[in-house]
C-alpha positions in Angstrom: 52.4 -18.0 -1.5 54.9 -19.6 0.1 57.5 -21.3 -0.9 58.6 -24.7 -0.2 59.8 -28.0 -0.1 57.3 -30.8 1.1 58.8 -34.8 0.8 55.5 -37.5 0.8 54.6 -40.3 -1.0 52.1 -39.9 -4.2 48.5 -41.3 -3.2 47.0 -42.1 -5.7 47.2 -41.6 -9.6 48.5 -38.7 -11.4 46.3 -36.7 -14.1 46.9 -35.0 -16.9 45.0 -33.0 -17.8 44.3 -30.0 -21.1 44.6 -26.4 -20.1 41.8 -24.6 -22.3 44.3 -23.0 -24.7 45.9 -26.4 -25.0 48.8 -26.3 -23.1 48.9 -30.1 -20.8 49.6 -30.3 -17.1 49.7 -33.0 -14.2 47.3 -33.0 -11.0 48.9 -35.1 -8.8 48.1 -35.6 -4.4 51.1 -36.4 -1.8 51.0 -37.1 1.6 54.1 -35.3 3.6 54.1 -35.7 7.8 54.6 -33.2 9.7 56.9 -33.0 12.4 53.9 -34.1 15.0 53.2 -36.8 12.8 50.2 -35.9 11.3 49.3 -36.7 8.2 48.7 -34.2 5.6 47.3 -34.1 1.9 49.2 -31.5 -1.1 47.7 -31.5 -3.3 50.2 -30.5 -6.0 49.5 -29.1 -10.0 52.8 -29.2 -12.1 53.0 -27.0 -15.9 56.7 -27.6 -17.1 57.2 -30.4 -19.2 59.6 -32.5 -17.1 57.6 -32.6 -13.6 54.9 -33.9 -15.4 56.3 -36.9 -17.2 58.6 -37.2 -13.8 55.0 -37.5 -12.1 53.6 -39.9 -14.5 56.5 -42.0 -14.4 55.6 -42.7 -11.1 53.2 -45.5 -8.9 50.8 -44.9 -5.8 52.8 -45.1 -2.7 56.3 -43.9 -4.6 58.5 -41.4 -2.5 58.0 -38.2 -4.3 59.8 -34.5 -3.0 58.3 -31.2 -4.8 59.9 -27.4 -4.6 57.1 -24.7 -5.4 54.7 -22.3 -4.2 52.6 -23.5 -1.2 49.0 -22.2 -0.4 48.3 -24.0 3.2 44.8 -24.5 3.8 42.2 -26.5 5.9 39.3 -29.3 4.7 36.7 -31.0 6.3 36.5 -34.3 6.9 33.3 -36.9 6.9 33.2 -36.7 10.5 33.5 -33.1 10.9 37.0 -32.6 11.5 38.9 -30.5 10.3 42.2 -30.4 8.8 45.3 -28.5 7.1 46.3 -29.5 3.0 48.9 -27.5 1.0 48.2 -26.6 -2.2 51.6 -26.8 -3.9 51.7 -25.1 -7.8 55.5 -27.2 -8.3 58.4 -26.2 -10.4 61.2 -29.1 -9.0 60.9 -32.2 -8.9 63.3 -34.6 -7.2 62.3 -38.6 -7.2 63.8 -42.1 -7.2 64.3 -42.5 -10.7 66.7 -39.2 -10.2 68.5 -40.8 -7.3 69.8 -43.8 -9.8 67.1 -46.5 -9.1 67.2 -47.7 -13.5 64.6 -46.3 -13.9 63.4 -43.3 -16.2 60.3 -40.3 -17.5 
Protein backbone atom coordinates (compact mmCIF):
# COMPACT_ATOMS: atom_id res chain seq x y z
CA UNK A 1 0.00 0.00 0.00
CA UNK A 2 1.15 3.52 -0.83
CA UNK A 3 0.57 6.50 1.48
CA UNK A 4 -0.84 9.39 -0.46
CA UNK A 5 -2.97 12.50 -0.71
CA UNK A 6 -5.83 12.68 -3.22
CA UNK A 7 -7.84 15.80 -4.06
CA UNK A 8 -10.89 15.85 -6.26
CA UNK A 9 -14.67 16.09 -6.31
CA UNK A 10 -17.13 13.79 -4.62
CA UNK A 11 -18.87 11.55 -7.17
CA UNK A 12 -22.30 10.33 -6.11
CA UNK A 13 -23.52 10.00 -2.56
CA UNK A 14 -21.54 8.84 0.45
CA UNK A 15 -22.88 5.56 1.81
CA UNK A 16 -22.79 4.75 5.50
CA UNK A 17 -22.56 1.02 6.12
CA UNK A 18 -22.07 -1.26 9.10
CA UNK A 19 -19.64 -4.16 9.28
CA UNK A 20 -20.39 -7.58 10.77
CA UNK A 21 -19.26 -6.39 14.19
CA UNK A 22 -21.70 -3.45 14.08
CA UNK A 23 -19.03 -0.81 13.48
CA UNK A 24 -20.03 1.94 11.01
CA UNK A 25 -17.90 2.97 8.05
CA UNK A 26 -18.28 5.25 5.01
CA UNK A 27 -17.85 4.43 1.33
CA UNK A 28 -17.44 7.13 -1.33
CA UNK A 29 -16.07 7.78 -4.80
CA UNK A 30 -13.90 10.77 -5.67
CA UNK A 31 -13.04 11.93 -9.18
CA UNK A 32 -9.46 13.15 -9.29
CA UNK A 33 -7.53 14.49 -12.27
CA UNK A 34 -4.01 13.20 -12.90
CA UNK A 35 -1.13 15.38 -14.06
CA UNK A 36 -1.80 14.49 -17.70
CA UNK A 37 -5.47 15.52 -17.43
CA UNK A 38 -6.93 12.02 -17.20
CA UNK A 39 -9.73 11.54 -14.68
CA UNK A 40 -9.26 8.80 -12.10
CA UNK A 41 -11.90 7.21 -9.92
CA UNK A 42 -10.79 6.85 -6.30
CA UNK A 43 -12.83 4.34 -4.31
CA UNK A 44 -12.70 5.53 -0.70
CA UNK A 45 -13.48 3.71 2.53
CA UNK A 46 -13.15 5.35 5.94
CA UNK A 47 -13.62 4.02 9.45
CA UNK A 48 -12.92 7.04 11.69
CA UNK A 49 -16.20 8.57 12.99
CA UNK A 50 -15.10 12.17 12.28
CA UNK A 51 -14.04 11.25 8.75
CA UNK A 52 -17.36 9.48 8.11
CA UNK A 53 -19.29 12.51 9.37
CA UNK A 54 -17.23 14.94 7.27
CA UNK A 55 -17.77 12.89 4.11
CA UNK A 56 -21.48 12.50 4.80
CA UNK A 57 -21.84 16.30 5.12
CA UNK A 58 -20.69 16.70 1.49
CA UNK A 59 -22.89 16.73 -1.58
CA UNK A 60 -22.07 15.38 -5.01
CA UNK A 61 -19.50 17.49 -6.84
CA UNK A 62 -18.07 19.17 -3.74
CA UNK A 63 -14.29 19.35 -3.43
CA UNK A 64 -12.50 17.09 -0.96
CA UNK A 65 -8.92 16.10 -0.13
CA UNK A 66 -8.13 12.79 1.54
CA UNK A 67 -4.97 11.26 3.01
CA UNK A 68 -4.52 7.53 3.48
CA UNK A 69 -3.34 4.28 2.02
CA UNK A 70 -3.64 3.85 -1.75
CA UNK A 71 -3.80 0.70 -3.83
CA UNK A 72 -3.61 1.19 -7.62
CA UNK A 73 -5.71 -1.02 -9.88
CA UNK A 74 -7.19 -1.19 -13.38
CA UNK A 75 -10.80 -1.66 -14.56
CA UNK A 76 -12.42 -2.15 -17.95
CA UNK A 77 -15.19 0.19 -19.13
CA UNK A 78 -18.21 -0.80 -21.24
CA UNK A 79 -16.28 -0.11 -24.43
CA UNK A 80 -13.51 -2.53 -23.41
CA UNK A 81 -10.95 0.19 -22.57
CA UNK A 82 -8.75 -0.32 -19.53
CA UNK A 83 -8.78 2.57 -17.07
CA UNK A 84 -6.70 3.31 -13.99
CA UNK A 85 -8.34 3.54 -10.56
CA UNK A 86 -7.25 3.85 -6.95
CA UNK A 87 -8.64 2.27 -3.80
CA UNK A 88 -8.06 4.33 -0.65
CA UNK A 89 -8.40 3.60 3.03
CA UNK A 90 -8.75 7.20 4.20
CA UNK A 91 -7.36 8.38 7.53
CA UNK A 92 -7.81 12.14 7.21
CA UNK A 93 -10.14 14.44 5.27
CA UNK A 94 -10.06 18.14 4.38
CA UNK A 95 -13.24 19.75 3.05
CA UNK A 96 -14.49 23.26 2.38
CA UNK A 97 -16.13 23.02 5.82
CA UNK A 98 -12.65 22.89 7.33
CA UNK A 99 -11.67 25.97 5.32
CA UNK A 100 -14.40 28.01 6.99
CA UNK A 101 -17.36 28.14 4.61
CA UNK A 102 -19.70 27.93 7.60
CA UNK A 103 -20.97 24.36 7.37
CA UNK A 104 -20.23 21.82 10.02
CA UNK A 105 -20.12 18.04 9.76
